N, C-alpha and C positions, 0 to 999 in steps of 0.2 A: 113177532114173525118178520122175517126179512122179505122184502119184495124187490124184484129185479126187473127192469125194463131193458130189453135189448132190441134196438131198431136196426134191422138188416135190410130195410128198403130205403130207396132214395127218391122215389117218384112223388110221394105225397108229403108235403111239409107238415110236420107235427110239432105240437107244443109239448115236449116231453115232460116238463115239470107238472103240467096238468094231468097227463096220463099217469105219472108217478103218484100224484096225490089221489087219483081215482083208485089205482091199484092198492095203495096203502089203506084206503077206506074199505075197499072190498075185502082185503086180508083181515082187517079188524072185525068186520061183520062175519066172515068165515070162521074165525077163531071163536067168536062169541056164540055162533050157531052150533059149533061142534067142540065144546070144551073138553071132551074126552080125548081128543086127538092133539098130539104135540106137532105143531106145524113148524118146520125149520125154515122153509123158503118157498115162495111162490114166484115163478119166473114167467113173464109175459114176453114172448118173442114176436115182434112185428116183422113180417116178411112180405115178399111179393109172390105172385102166382108161381114163378119158377122155383122159388125157395120152398114153398109149401108143397108143391108137386113132388119135389125131390124127397121131402120128409114123408109124404103120404106113400110114395113108391117104396121107400126104404123100409118103413115100419108096417105098412098095411097092404103092399102089393098093388096099389091103385095108382095108375099113371095119369092122375088128374088133380087139379087144385081142389081145395075145400076151404070152407070159411074158418074152421076151428079144428085143431087137433089138441087133445089133452092126454097127459100121461100121469100115471101114479108110479112113483119111484120110492122103494123102500118104505111103503106105508104112507107116503106123503104125496100130495097132489102137485104135479108140475104142469102149469098151463102155458 
């Protein structure tokens, strides 16, 4: 399974290799926990309040930030 990290925020300094390693480990655990599902890609998008508010408004009609938004696309989870 492919994991993608996209960092769209600039306020908090992040160690992206460590986040990538965590995402890879979680993807491996996810695939092992659900062997009947073919997982193509899991994407982790890191954003700020403005970015997540825009996504929350666009997809859920809520004009406020939230901690997490997840989507399932084509039978696959996109986080």
